[in-house]
C-alpha positions as CSV (number, residue, x, y, z in Angstrom):
1,M,0.0,0.0,0.0
2,V,1.3,3.5,-0.9
3,S,1.8,5.9,1.9
4,I,1.7,9.7,1.3
5,V,4.3,11.7,3.2
6,Y,4.2,15.5,3.6
7,T,7.7,17.0,3.7
8,D,8.6,19.7,6.1
9,H,8.9,22.1,3.2
10,L,5.3,21.2,2.1
11,K,4.0,21.8,5.6
12,L,5.7,25.2,5.6
13,R,4.2,26.2,2.2
14,L,0.7,25.1,3.3
15,N,1.0,27.3,6.3
16,I,2.5,30.3,4.5
17,R,0.1,30.2,1.6
18,K,-2.9,29.3,3.8
19,I,-3.7,26.2,1.6
20,P,-6.0,23.6,3.2
21,F,-3.9,20.7,4.7
22,G,-5.8,18.0,2.7
23,Y,-5.2,19.6,-0.8
24,P,-1.9,17.8,-1.6
25,R,-3.4,14.4,-0.9
26,K,-6.6,15.3,-2.9
27,I,-4.5,16.5,-5.8
28,Y,-2.3,13.4,-5.8
29,Q,-5.2,10.9,-5.5
30,K,-7.4,12.6,-8.2
31,P,-5.4,14.8,-10.5
32,E,-6.7,16.2,-13.7
33,L,-3.2,16.3,-15.2
34,R,0.1,14.5,-14.5
35,Y,3.5,15.5,-15.8
36,Y,7.1,14.7,-15.4
37,D,9.5,17.6,-14.8
38,T,12.5,16.9,-17.1
39,I,14.8,19.4,-15.3
40,E,14.1,18.5,-11.7
41,N,13.3,14.8,-12.3
42,T,10.1,15.0,-10.2
43,E,6.5,14.3,-10.8
44,I,3.8,16.9,-11.1
45,A,0.1,16.6,-10.5
46,I,-2.5,19.3,-11.1
47,R,-6.1,19.8,-10.2
48,K,-8.4,22.7,-10.1
49,L,-9.4,23.6,-6.5
50,Y,-10.9,26.5,-4.7
51,Y,-8.1,28.7,-3.4
52,N,-7.9,32.4,-2.5
53,Q,-11.5,33.0,-3.5
54,K,-11.2,31.5,-7.0
55,I,-11.0,28.1,-8.7
56,R,-7.3,27.7,-9.6
57,N,-4.9,25.1,-11.0
58,M,-3.1,23.8,-8.0
59,A,0.1,21.9,-8.6
60,I,2.0,19.5,-6.4
61,V,5.6,18.3,-6.9
62,Y,6.3,14.8,-5.6
63,E,8.7,11.9,-5.8
64,K,8.1,8.2,-5.6
65,K,10.4,6.6,-3.0
66,G,9.7,2.9,-2.5
67,D,6.2,2.5,-1.1
68,N,6.0,6.2,-0.3
69,I,4.9,9.2,-2.2
70,E,6.8,12.2,-0.9
71,I,5.0,15.5,-1.7
72,I,7.6,18.2,-1.8
73,T,5.6,21.4,-2.4
74,I,2.3,22.9,-3.6
75,H,1.5,26.1,-5.4
76,P,-1.1,27.6,-7.6
77,I,-0.1,27.8,-11.3
78,S,-1.6,30.0,-14.0
79,E,-2.7,28.6,-17.3
80,E,0.0,30.7,-19.0
81,K,2.9,29.2,-16.9
82,L,1.4,25.7,-17.3
83,L,1.3,26.0,-21.1
84,N,4.8,27.6,-21.2
85,R,6.3,24.6,-19.3
86,I,4.5,22.2,-21.7
87,I,5.5,24.0,-24.9
88,N,9.2,24.3,-23.7
89,R,9.1,20.5,-23.0
90,R,10.1,21.1,-19.3
91,W,7.0,19.2,-18.3
92,V,6.0,16.1,-20.4
93,K,2.8,14.1,-20.1
94,D,3.1,11.4,-17.5
95,E,1.0,8.4,-18.7
C-alpha cells in the first residue's frame, strides 16, 4: 500500500500560503493532469481547486520513494505558466 508523506517544506508552504492541509493528498489521488519535470526529475500533479477566493490550478511536486509518495511542495499555477512549461518541454505528459 502506498503511503503519502508530507515533507517539512510542504507543511511550511501550506501554512504560509494558507492552503488547506488536505489539498496535496486530494491532488495526488485525483489529479486532472500529470506531468514529469525533465529538469528537476520530479512528478507533477495538477487539479483545479478553490483557493484564495477562486478556482485555480493547484500543482504539487512529488517523488516516488519505494512505497512512499513524498510530496515536496504545492502552489497555484496559472494557465500561462502551465502552457509555457509544456511548450518548452520542461513538463512532459506522464502516462
